[in-house]
C-alpha positions in Angstrom: -13.6 44.0 10.3 -12.4 47.4 8.9 -13.8 49.2 12.0 -11.8 46.8 14.3 -15.0 45.0 15.2 -15.0 41.3 15.9 -17.5 39.2 13.9 -18.5 35.6 14.6 -19.9 33.6 11.8 -20.8 30.0 11.0 -19.5 28.5 7.8 -22.0 26.3 5.9 -20.3 23.4 4.1 -23.2 23.0 1.6 -23.5 26.6 0.5 -19.9 27.5 1.2 -21.1 30.7 2.8 -20.7 32.3 6.2 -23.8 32.9 8.2 -23.3 35.9 10.5 -24.1 35.2 14.1 -22.9 38.1 16.3 -20.6 41.1 16.4 -18.5 42.7 19.1 -17.8 46.4 18.6 -14.2 46.1 19.6 -11.2 43.9 18.7 -11.2 40.9 20.9 -8.9 38.0 21.4 -11.5 35.2 21.3 -10.4 32.0 22.9 -13.5 29.8 22.2 -17.0 30.0 20.9 -19.8 27.6 20.2 -23.4 27.8 18.9 -26.3 25.5 19.9 -28.0 23.2 17.6 -31.0 25.6 17.0 -28.6 28.5 16.4 -30.4 30.6 19.0 -27.6 30.8 21.7 -24.0 31.6 21.4 -21.3 30.9 24.0 -18.1 33.0 23.8 -15.0 33.0 25.8 -12.4 35.8 25.3 -9.5 37.6 26.9 -10.6 41.0 28.2 -7.2 42.7 28.6 -3.6 41.8 28.5 -1.7 41.6 31.8 0.2 44.8 30.9 -3.0 46.7 30.4 -4.3 45.6 33.7 -1.3 46.8 35.6 -1.1 50.1 33.7 -4.8 50.8 34.3 -4.8 49.5 37.8 -7.9 47.4 36.9 -7.3 44.8 39.6 -11.0 44.1 40.0 -11.4 43.2 36.3 -11.1 39.5 35.4 -8.6 38.5 32.7 -11.1 36.2 30.9 -14.8 36.5 30.3 -17.3 33.8 29.2 -20.7 35.0 27.9 -23.9 33.4 26.9 -25.7 35.4 24.2 -29.2 35.2 22.8 -28.9 35.7 19.1 -32.4 35.1 17.6 -32.8 38.0 17.5 -29.8 39.6 19.3 -31.1 40.2 22.8 -29.7 39.5 26.3 -26.1 38.8 27.2 -25.4 36.7 30.4 -22.0 36.3 32.0 -21.2 32.7 32.8 -17.7 33.1 34.0 -15.4 36.0 34.9 -12.2 34.5 36.0 -8.4 34.8 35.6 -8.1 31.3 34.0 -8.9 30.4 30.4 -12.2 28.8 29.6 -13.3 26.8 26.6 -17.0 26.4 25.7 -18.8 23.6 23.8 -22.5 23.1 23.2 -23.7 19.5 23.2 -25.5 18.4 20.1 -28.5 16.0 20.1 -29.1 13.5 17.4 -29.9 15.0 14.0 -33.5 13.7 13.7 -34.6 15.1 17.0 -37.2 17.9 16.9 -36.3 21.5 18.0 -35.6 21.4 21.7 -36.3 24.0 24.4 -33.2 22.9 26.3 -29.5 23.3 25.4 -26.6 22.0 27.4 -23.2 23.7 27.4 -19.8 22.4 28.6 -17.3 24.8 30.2 -13.7 23.5 30.4 -11.6 25.5 32.8 -7.9 25.9 32.8 -8.2 25.2 36.5 -8.6 21.5 35.5 -12.3 21.0 35.8 -15.3 20.6 33.4 -18.9 21.4 34.2 -22.2 21.3 32.3 -24.8 24.1 32.2 -28.5 23.3 31.5 -30.1 26.2 29.6 -33.9 26.3 29.0 -35.3 28.8 26.5 -38.8 30.0 25.6 -40.2 31.7 22.5 -41.6 35.2 23.1 -42.8 37.4 20.3 -40.7 35.9 17.6 -37.6 35.8 19.8 -36.0 33.2 21.9 -35.0 34.0 25.5 -33.4 32.1 28.3 -36.1 31.0 30.7 -33.9 30.6 33.8 -34.3 33.9 35.7 -31.7 33.2 38.3 -28.5 31.1 38.2 -28.3 28.4 35.5 -28.3 24.8 36.8 -24.9 23.2 36.5 -23.3 19.9 37.2 -19.6 19.0 37.6 -18.5 16.5 34.9 -14.8 16.0 35.8 -12.2 17.2 38.3 -8.4 17.3 38.6 -7.9 16.4 34.9 -4.6 17.1 33.1 -5.8 16.3 29.6 -9.2 16.2 27.8 -10.5 15.5 24.3 -13.9 16.2 22.8 -15.4 13.8 20.3 -17.9 16.0 18.5 -19.4 13.3 16.3 -20.2 10.8 19.0 -20.8 13.4 21.8 -18.3 12.0 24.3 -15.6 13.4 26.5 -12.3 11.6 27.1 -10.1 12.9 30.0 -7.1 11.8 32.1 -6.9 12.1 35.8 -3.5 11.5 37.6 -3.5 8.7 40.2 -0.4 8.0 42.2 2.3 6.5 39.8 0.1 6.2 36.8 -2.9 7.9 35.2 -6.5 6.9 34.5 -8.3 7.5 31.2 -12.0 8.1 31.6 -14.8 8.7 29.2 -18.2 10.4 29.7 -20.9 9.7 27.2 -23.5 12.5 26.7 -27.0 11.3 25.6 -29.6 13.3 23.6 -32.4 12.8 26.1 -30.5 12.1 29.3 -27.7 13.7 31.3 -24.3 12.0 31.1 -22.7 8.8 32.2 -19.1 7.8 33.0 -18.8 4.8 30.8 -15.1 3.9 30.6 -12.1 3.7 32.9 -8.7 2.5 31.9 -5.3 2.7 33.6 -2.4 3.9 31.6 1.4 3.9 32.3 1.8 7.5 31.3 3.6 10.0 33.5 1.5 13.1 34.0 3.5 14.8 36.8 4.0 18.5 36.5 2.1 18.7 33.2 -0.2 21.5 32.2 -3.7 21.0 31.0 -3.9 20.0 27.3 -7.2 20.2 25.5 -7.9 18.5 22.2 -10.8 19.4 19.8 -12.0 22.3 21.9 -10.9 24.9 19.4 -7.3 26.0 18.9 -5.6 28.9 20.5 -2.2 29.2 18.8 -0.6 31.5 21.4 -1.8 29.5 24.4 -0.8 26.1 22.8 2.7 27.4 22.0 3.1 28.3 25.7 2.1 24.9 27.1 3.2 22.6 24.3 6.4 21.6 26.0 4.8 21.1 29.3 1.6 19.2 28.3 0.8 15.7 27.0 1.0 15.1 23.3 -1.8 12.6 23.3 -4.9 11.7 21.3 -7.6 9.1 21.5 -8.9 7.5 18.3 -11.9 5.3 17.8 -12.9 3.2 14.8 -16.2 1.9 13.4 -15.2 -1.6 14.2 -14.9 -0.9 18.0 -11.2 0.0 18.1 -10.0 2.3 20.9 -6.4 3.6 20.6 -4.5 6.0 22.8 -1.5 7.6 20.9 1.1 9.3 23.0 4.5 10.9 22.1 7.2 10.1 24.6 10.4 11.9 25.6 13.7 10.3 24.6 17.1 10.7 26.3 18.9 9.9 23.1 19.4 12.6 20.5 18.1 11.8 17.0 15.6 9.3 18.4 11.8 9.5 18.4 9.6 7.5 20.8 5.9 7.1 20.8 3.4 4.6 22.2 0.1 3.3 20.8 -2.2 1.8 23.5 -4.6 -0.6 21.7 -7.1 -0.7 24.6 -9.4 -3.0 22.6 -6.6 -5.6 22.4 -5.2 -5.4 25.9 -1.6 -4.3 25.0 0.4 -1.3 24.0 3.3 -1.0 21.6 6.2 1.5 22.1 8.1 2.4 19.0 11.6 3.8 18.9 12.7 5.3 15.5 16.3 6.2 14.7 16.2 9.2 12.4 18.4 9.0 9.3 19.0 12.7 9.0 18.4 15.2 11.8 18.1 18.9 11.9 17.4 19.9 15.4 15.4 23.0 14.5 13.0 20.9 12.5 12.4 18.2 15.1 9.0 18.6 16.7 6.5 16.3 18.3 5.0 13.4 16.4 1.5 14.2 15.1 -1.2 11.5 15.1 -4.0 11.0 12.6 -7.1 8.8 12.6 -7.7 7.0 9.3 -10.3 4.6 10.6 -8.6 1.3 9.8 -5.2 2.9 10.6 -3.6 5.2 13.1 -0.9 7.3 11.6 2.2 8.6 13.4 3.7 11.4 11.3 6.9 13.4 11.5 7.2 15.6 8.4 10.4 15.1 6.6 11.2 11.9 8.5 8.6 9.2 8.5 4.9 8.2 8.3 3.9 5.1 10.3 0.5 3.5 9.5 -0.6 1.0 12.1 -3.5 -1.4 11.5 -6.0 -0.9 14.3 -7.9 -4.2 13.8 -4.8 -6.4 13.7 -1.8 -4.7 15.3 -0.4 -7.9 16.7 1.9 -8.7 13.7 4.4 -5.9 12.9 4.1 -6.7 9.2 0.7 -5.0 9.2 2.3 -1.7 10.0 3.4 0.3 6.9 6.5 2.4 7.8 7.3 4.9 5.1 10.3 7.2 4.9 11.7 9.8 2.5 9.4 10.9 -0.4 7.0 8.0 0.3 6.3 9.6 3.7 5.3 13.0 2.4 1.8 14.2 2.9 0.8 16.9 0.4 0.0 20.3 2.0 1.2 19.1 5.5 4.8 20.2 6.0 4.8 21.1 9.7 3.8 19.4 12.9 1.1 21.8 14.1 -1.4 19.1 13.3 -4.5 17.8 15.0 -7.0 15.2 13.8 -10.4 16.4 15.1 -12.4 14.0 12.9 -11.8 10.7 11.2 -9.7 11.1 8.1 -9.5 14.8 8.7 -6.5 17.0 9.7 -6.4 20.5 11.0 -3.2 22.4 10.2 -3.2 24.7 13.2 -0.3 26.9 11.9 -2.3 28.1 8.8 -5.8 27.4 10.0 -6.8 25.0 7.2 -8.7 21.8 7.5 -7.9 18.9 5.1 -9.4 15.5 4.2 -6.7 12.9 4.4 -6.8 9.6 2.6 -4.4 7.0 1.3 -3.7 7.3 -2.4 -4.4 4.0 -4.3 -2.1 4.9 -7.1 0.7 5.9 -4.7 0.1 2.7 -2.6 0.3 0.5 -5.7 3.4 2.2 -6.9 5.0 1.7 -3.5 4.0 -2.0 -3.6 5.6 -2.4 -7.0 8.8 -0.6 -6.1 9.3 -2.2 -2.6 12.3 -4.4 -2.0 11.5 -5.6 1.5 8.9 -8.2 2.5 7.7 -6.1 5.4 6.8 -3.3 3.0 5.2 -5.6 0.4 3.1 -7.5 2.9 1.9 -4.3 4.7 1.1 -2.5 1.4 -0.8 -5.6 0.1 -3.0 -5.8 3.1 -3.4 -2.0 3.2 -4.6 -2.0 -0.4 -7.1 -4.8 0.2 -8.4 -3.5 3.5 -8.6 0.2 2.7 -9.9 0.1 -0.9 -11.9 -3.1 -0.5 -12.3 -5.2 -3.7 -12.5 -2.9 -6.7 -12.0 -4.6 -10.1 -9.1 -2.4 -11.3 -7.2 -2.6 -8.0 -7.5 -6.4 -7.8 -6.3 -6.7 -11.4 -3.2 -4.6 -10.7 -2.5 -6.6 -7.5 -2.8 -9.9 -9.4 -0.4 -8.7 -12.0 2.0 -7.7 -9.3 1.7 -11.1 -7.7 2.4 -12.8 -11.0 5.6 -10.9 -11.3 6.8 -11.4 -7.8 6.1 -15.0 -6.9 9.7 -15.7 -6.4 10.7 -12.4 -4.7 8.7 -12.7 -1.5 10.6 -14.9 0.9 8.8 -14.7 4.2 5.2 -15.0 2.9 3.2 -16.4 0.0 1.5 -13.5 -1.9 -1.2 -15.8 -3.3 -2.2 -17.1 0.1 -2.2 -13.5 1.5 -4.2 -12.2 -1.4 -6.9 -14.9 -1.1 -7.2 -14.9 2.7 -7.1 -11.1 3.1 -9.6 -10.6 0.2 -12.0 -13.2 1.7 -11.7 -11.4 5.1 -12.5 -8.0 3.6 -15.4 -9.3 1.6 -17.1 -11.3 4.3 -16.5 -9.4 7.6 -18.6 -6.2 6.9 -21.7 -8.4 6.5 -22.0 -9.8 10.0 -21.1 -8.5 13.4 -18.2 -10.4 15.2 -17.3 -12.3 12.0 -14.0 -10.5 11.9 -13.0 -12.3 15.1 -13.7 -15.8 13.6 -12.4 -15.7 10.1 -8.6 -15.8 9.3 -7.1 -12.5 8.1 -3.7 -13.9 7.2 -2.0 -17.2 6.5 0.9 -16.2 8.8 0.9 -17.5 12.4 3.9 -15.5 13.2 6.3 -13.1 11.4 10.0 -12.7 12.2 10.8 -9.9 9.8 12.0 -6.5 11.0 11.4 -2.9 10.0 14.8 -1.3 9.5 15.5 1.6 11.9 12.5 0.8 14.1 12.3 -1.2 17.3 9.1 -2.2 19.0 8.3 -3.2 22.6 5.0 -4.8 23.4 3.5 -4.6 26.9 0.3 -6.3 28.3 -2.0 -3.7 29.9 -5.2 -4.1 31.9 -8.4 -4.1 29.9 -10.7 -1.1 30.2 -13.7 -1.3 32.5 -17.0 -0.5 30.8 -20.2 0.4 32.5 -23.1 0.9 30.1 -26.6 -0.4 29.6 -28.4 -0.9 26.2 -25.7 1.1 24.3 -25.5 0.3 20.7 -22.9 1.2 18.1 -19.3 1.8 19.2 -19.6 0.8 22.9 -21.3 -2.5 22.0 -18.6 -3.3 19.5 -15.8 -2.3 21.9 -17.3 -4.5 24.6 -17.4 -7.4 22.0 -13.7 -6.8 21.3 -12.8 -6.9 24.9 -14.8 -10.1 25.5 -12.8 -11.7 22.6 -9.5 -10.7 24.3 -10.7 -12.3 27.5 -11.3 -15.6 25.7 -8.0 -15.6 23.9 -8.9 -14.1 20.6 -6.3 -15.8 18.4 -7.8 -19.1 19.1 -11.2 -17.9 17.9 -10.0 -17.5 14.3 -10.7 -20.4 12.0 -7.6 -22.4 11.1 -7.2 -25.2 8.6 -5.5 -27.7 11.0 -8.7 -29.5 11.9 -9.7 -29.5 8.2 -6.3 -30.9 7.2 -6.6 -33.8 9.7 -10.1 -34.7 8.6 -9.0 -34.5 5.0 -6.1 -36.9 5.5 -8.5 -39.4 7.2 -10.9 -39.3 4.2 -8.0 -39.7 1.7 -7.2 -43.0 3.3 -10.7 -44.2 2.4 -10.3 -42.8 -1.1 -7.3 -44.9 -1.7 -9.4 -48.0 -1.5 -11.5 -47.2 -4.5 -11.8 -44.8 -7.4 -13.8 -41.6 -7.0 -16.6 -42.9 -9.2 -16.7 -46.2 -7.3 -16.6 -44.1 -4.2 -19.9 -42.5 -5.1 -21.4 -45.9 -5.9 -20.0 -47.1 -2.6 -21.9 -44.2 -0.9 -25.1 -45.0 -2.6 -24.9 -48.7 -1.6 -24.1 -48.1 2.0 -26.5 -45.4 3.2 -27.2 -47.0 6.5 -23.7 -46.4 7.8 -23.0 -43.1 9.7 -19.7 -42.5 7.9 -21.5 -42.8 4.6 -24.2 -40.3 5.6 -21.5 -37.9 6.6 -19.7 -38.2 3.3 -23.0 -37.8 1.4 -23.6 -34.6 3.3 -20.2 -33.4 2.3 -20.9 -33.9 -1.4 -24.2 -32.2 -1.0 -22.4 -29.2 0.5 -20.1 -29.1 -2.5 -23.0 -29.3 -4.9 -24.6 -26.3 -3.2 -21.4 -24.3 -3.6 -21.0 -25.1 -7.3 -24.7 -24.4 -8.1 -24.3 -21.1 -6.2 -21.3 -20.3 -8.3 -23.2 -21.1 -11.5 -25.5 -18.2 -10.8 -22.5 -15.8 -10.8 -21.3 -16.7 -14.2 -23.8 -15.8 -16.9 -21.4 -15.4 -19.7 -18.9 -17.9 -21.2 -15.9 -18.4 -19.0 -12.5 -17.3 -20.4 -10.7 -19.9 -18.3 -12.0 -23.5 -18.8 -12.8 -24.2 -15.2 -16.0 -25.6 -13.5 -16.5 -27.8 -16.6 -16.0 -31.3 -15.2 -16.6 -33.5 -12.2 -13.7 -33.5 -9.7 -14.7 -35.7 -6.8 -11.5 -35.0 -4.9 -11.9 -31.2 -5.0 -15.6 -31.5 -4.3 -14.9 -33.6 -1.3 -12.4 -31.0 0.1 -14.9 -28.3 -0.8 -17.7 -29.9 1.1 -15.5 -30.7 4.0 -14.4 -27.1 4.3 -18.1 -26.1 4.4 -18.8 -28.6 7.2 -15.8 -27.5 9.2 -16.3 -23.8 8.9 -20.0 -24.2 9.7 -19.2 -26.0 12.9 -16.7 -23.3 13.8 -19.2 -20.5 13.3 -22.0 -22.3 15.1 -19.9 -22.5 18.2 -19.5 -18.7 18.4 -22.4 -17.2 16.5 -25.4 -19.0 17.8 -27.4 -15.8 18.0 -27.1 -15.4 14.2 -29.1 -18.5 13.4 -28.4 -21.6 11.3 -29.8 -20.2 8.1 -27.7 -17.1 8.2 -24.5 -19.2 9.0 -25.2 -21.5 6.1 -25.3 -18.5 3.8 -22.1 -17.1 5.3 -20.3 -20.3 4.8 -21.7 -20.8 1.3 -20.5 -17.3 0.4 -17.1 -17.8 1.9 -16.2 -21.0 0.0 -17.8 -19.7 -3.2 -15.8 -16.5 -3.0 -12.7 -18.6 -2.4 -13.1 -20.5 -5.6 -14.1 -17.4 -7.4 -10.8 -15.7 -6.3 -8.8 -18.5 -7.8 -10.8 -18.2 -11.0 -10.2 -14.4 -10.8 -6.4 -14.8 -10.6 -6.4 -17.2 -13.6 -8.7 -15.0 -15.6 -6.4 -12.0 -15.1 -3.3 -13.8 -16.0 -5.1 -15.4 -19.0 -5.9 -12.0 -20.3 -2.5 -10.7 -19.5 -0.7 -13.4 -21.6 -3.5 -13.4 -24.2 -4.2 -17.1 -24.0 -7.1 -18.7 -25.9 -10.1 -20.1 -24.1 -9.0 -23.6 -24.8 -5.5 -25.0 -24.7 -6.2 -28.7 -24.9 -4.6 -29.2 -28.2 -1.7 -31.6 -27.3 -0.1 -31.8 -30.7 1.4 -28.2 -30.3 4.1 -26.9 -28.1 3.2 -24.3 -25.5 4.0 -20.6 -25.9 6.0 -18.4 -23.6 2.7 -17.0 -22.1 1.4 -20.6 -21.5 4.6 -21.4 -19.6 4.2 -18.3 -17.5 0.6 -19.3 -16.7 1.7 -22.9 -15.9 4.2 -21.5 -13.4 1.5 -19.3 -11.8 -0.8 -22.3 -11.6 1.9 -24.3 -9.9 2.3 -21.6 -7.3 -1.5 -21.5 -6.8 -1.5 -25.3 -6.2 1.4 -24.9 -3.7 -0.6 -22.1 -1.9 -3.7 -24.2 -1.8 -1.9 -27.2 -0.4 -0.4 -25.0 2.3 -3.8 -23.8 3.4 -5.7 -27.1 2.7 -7.9 -25.1 0.3 -10.1 -26.5 -2.4 -9.5 -25.6 -6.0 -12.1 -25.1 -8.8 -13.1 -28.3 -10.6 -11.0 -28.6 -13.8 -8.0 -26.8 -12.3 -5.8 -30.0 -12.3 -6.9 -30.9 -15.8 -6.0 -27.4 -17.1 -2.7 -27.5 -15.2 -1.9 -31.0 -16.7 -2.7 -29.7 -20.2 -0.4 -26.8 -19.9 2.3 -29.1 -18.5 2.1 -31.5 -21.4 2.4 -28.6 -23.8 5.2 -26.7 -22.0 7.4 -29.3 -20.3 9.9 -31.8 -21.7 9.0 -35.4 -20.9 11.5 -35.9 -18.1 10.4 -32.7 -16.3 6.7 -33.5 -16.9 7.2 -37.0 -15.3 9.1 -35.4 -12.4 6.3 -33.0 -11.7 3.8 -35.9 -11.8 5.9 -38.0 -9.5 6.2 -35.2 -6.9 2.5 -34.3 -6.9 2.8 -30.9 -8.8 0.7 -32.3 -11.6 -2.3 -34.5 -11.0 -3.4 -37.1 -13.5 -7.2 -36.6 -14.0 -9.5 -38.8 -15.9 -10.5 -36.0 -18.3 -7.0 -35.0 -19.0 -5.5 -38.4 -19.5 -8.4 -39.7 -21.6 -8.1 -36.7 -24.0 -4.3 -37.2 -24.2 -4.7 -40.9 -25.1 -7.3 -40.2 -27.7 -5.9 -37.0 -29.3 -2.2 -37.9 -29.7 -1.3 -40.3 -32.5 1.0 -43.2 -31.9 4.3 -41.8 -33.0 7.4 -43.0 -31.2 7.6 -39.8 -29.1 3.9 -39.8 -28.3 3.9 -43.5 -27.4 6.7 -42.9 -25.0 4.7 -40.1 -23.4 1.5 -42.2 -23.2 3.3 -45.2 -21.8 4.9 -43.0 -19.1 1.5 -41.5 -18.2 -0.3 -44.9 -18.2 2.3 -46.5 -16.0 1.8 -43.8 -13.4 -2.0 -44.0 -13.2 -3.6 -45.2 -10.0 -5.1 -48.7 -10.6 -8.8 -47.6 -10.5 -8.2 -44.7 -12.8 -6.1 -46.8 -15.1 -8.9 -49.3 -15.6 -11.1 -46.5 -16.8 -8.8 -44.7 -19.3 -6.7 -47.5 -20.8 -9.6 -48.7 -22.9 -9.5 -45.4 -24.8 -5.9 -46.1 -26.1 -6.0 -48.3 -29.2 -2.5 -49.8 -29.0 -1.3 -53.5 -29.1 0.8 -53.2 -26.0 -2.1 -51.5 -24.1 -4.4 -54.3 -25.3 -1.9 -56.9 -24.1 -1.8 -55.2 -20.7 -5.6 -55.1 -20.4 -5.9 -58.8 -21.4 -3.2 -59.8 -18.8 -4.9 -57.8 -16.2 -8.3 -59.3 -17.1 -7.0 -62.8 -16.8 -5.3 -62.1 -13.5 -8.4 -60.6 -12.0 -10.6 -63.5 -13.2 -8.3 -66.1 -11.7 -8.0 -64.1 -8.5 -11.7 -63.8 -8.1 -12.2 -67.4 -9.0 -10.2 -68.4 -5.9 -11.0 -72.0 -4.8 -14.3 -72.2 -6.7 -14.7 -75.4 -8.8 -15.3 -74.9 -12.5 -17.2 -77.2 -14.8 -15.6 -78.7 -17.9 -14.7 -76.1 -20.5 -17.0 -75.8 -23.5 -15.0 -76.0 -26.8 -17.9 -74.5 -28.8 -17.2 -71.1 -27.1 -13.9 -70.7 -29.0 -14.2 -68.2 -31.8 -11.0 -69.3 -33.5 -9.9 -73.0 -33.4 -6.3 -73.2 -32.2 -4.2 -76.3 -31.9 -2.1 -74.7 -29.1 -3.5 -76.8 -26.2 -2.5 -74.4 -23.3 -4.2 -71.6 -25.0 -7.3 -73.8 -25.7 -7.5 -74.8 -22.1 -7.1 -71.2 -20.8 -9.7 -69.9 -23.2 -12.2 -72.6 -22.2 -11.6 -72.0 -18.5 -12.1 -68.2 -18.9 -15.3 -68.9 -20.8 -16.6 -71.1 -18.0 -15.7 -68.5 -15.4 -17.7 -65.9 -17.4 -20.6 -68.3 -17.4 -20.5 -68.3 -13.6 -20.9 -64.4 -13.6 -17.4 -63.6 -12.2 -16.8 -60.4 -14.2 -14.0 -58.1 -13.0 -14.8 -55.6 -15.8 -18.6 -55.5 -15.5 -18.9 -52.1 -17.3 -16.4 -52.8 -20.1 -18.0 -55.0 -22.7 -15.0 -55.2 -25.0 -13.0 -57.0 -22.4 -14.1 -60.7 -22.7 -12.7 -64.1 -23.5 -12.6 -63.4 -27.2 -10.6 -60.2 -26.7 -8.1 -62.2 -24.4 -7.9 -65.0 -26.9 -7.1 -62.7 -29.9 -4.6 -60.8 -27.9 -2.9 -64.0 -26.8 -2.7 -65.3 -30.3 -1.2 -62.0 -31.6 1.3 -62.0 -28.8 2.3 -65.7 -29.4 2.6 -65.3 -33.2 4.8 -62.2 -32.6 7.1 -64.1 -30.4 7.3 -66.9 -32.9 7.9 -64.5 -35.8 4.9 -65.7 -37.7 2.2 -63.7 -39.4 -1.3 -63.5 -37.9 -4.4 -62.8 -39.8 
């Protein structure tokens, strides 16, 4: 103040006003202060005199530092808590917000002499004022001794501290409870050298002068926690090599630490300071202004491709241009040099721009996952990512962007719904990644898991304990993988080769007593549930013509995935219940199909395609060819993950292929399984295209490649002499094969519709008529295939060979 008084106030974030708490009538160098939850008590620690003043005044009996406890409602008594020559920090404990006003406050005192103690303070209300009840010395309890580093977590009311033990150090955590005392809840051994280090305090207030004095001799270390039960220790290390920065991240919830060594591109010795660490919930950031910004995924730090390493202009954080930085709260940074607090977040526009401009797979993959994880699934963000994928299908060499988009999007959509689901669902299609981050080396070391001691604790400690249990049971093996699904799918495909899909359904209906058949029926029922569930999502007309036909093969794969994923979750989530797991699996598979539809819908809009492209008498546009290429890559991605596709996908893909590809390329794609011949697609092609020479060549090529069962169904829709000849020959062959060694009665001449003097044809016609009388019908559902049809076809064929006219 103007009178050289020292005022203490409390800033209200809501009203953006200062509430005056107390005033000292002299200019003090305050080290630390804290107010209790009821704002009735104030604890203050300050420096009384400088060392020079003490010597000059010969005040040897006066302590250098003083810690006071002040009654401030109204201003009343002042009690001395500490009068010592070592610096003291003060911190009131805060109970839960919904607790009623308490008559007891607890205060932590952190001494520069490397100990922490707790004071219990009881107050009583007397004549509209609050006074301390304890007439004598306040009860106290020792919390920690011999510590070299401590950090206060103000939001969760817990204290982390490090105690040196022989060649390594031990990290401990004390949890303070609203209605209890405190418990030591965590202990973890760290390979961090703490010899000859001075005490470093984090989040106990900031004393610029003191921290400048001890910065070079203390640990640059912070502990970060995440909502998902992540516990990270970030530590800056000394390097013997100039122009090199080293730092370690201990992922205690994973059981290993990673030490990074960064070779700086440009170095100015006067600018090099310690690495600053920031907590961004899903990420831990290591930041060196002007050099780099390293974002590390807390949940999945095992693959380096999930670490986003930025340099140059990309690594710049607005307003933070020096390293005097602390992260006292999640997504919050305190610039100690200027005394300003900032909210820090990842810019979605900057991230997308970085994704679009990146040239390295490591950057693209990390940025893609960061966008999906950090911003979840917003419509606009997904659209921009899909557009980026459609432009970069051939530029990503070490990963498939479609696979990563689908798997990561499913993970981000599903995992927040159920506890422990993040340990069971896949978060990437990559089993390993051999890429490198230029200029950065990483060494991984296995560390001992922390020891937890708690009872009935919810929230963070419960989630951390769940993470540690997963590590003990080899967490990577807990994630669902498509290998089992792929094996089962191949086995079922062998059965499918024996009959058409329609006959397969009939086969199921006729053989219900068999166990295999019941299993397959259940699989189809699973698929029907998924598709009916999806129908409730789409109220308006779909832009992309999907989900509009039966696709037994995709339904079978769909239902099989439901069954396999359900079995996987039931093994590990028994406590959730079968009904809940059924819903999770249903959501997962439905969201998977919806994501494929979402990709196609966005590229459909981008290239301005019509809602229907099944007009085979026109050539495809440039946009249709681009969409055809994207669909081919979606199919490749689905095959790689053994993933079902929406019914109608193959028909749509075939339609685009017929419109866009020359015949030899089209047939090449069919022969190599890129294009699948579906009943709907082939039937429409045979019916819609006229019999010009070019179209006949296309139709013949398609018909000759049809599987036998499918060919029997669709050939009848092509009204062409050669096709009729083929059907007649096939009919006769099947009749004779089914007849076998059966004896036939004498042919009946009256069955002939047209008298023919060609005796072999007369005999064949009569024999076929007799076989039909004996109910040996290979084409039971095709009435137009009969003896008359065969007879007429044979006559036409014979007359053509003889060069005669037939009428």
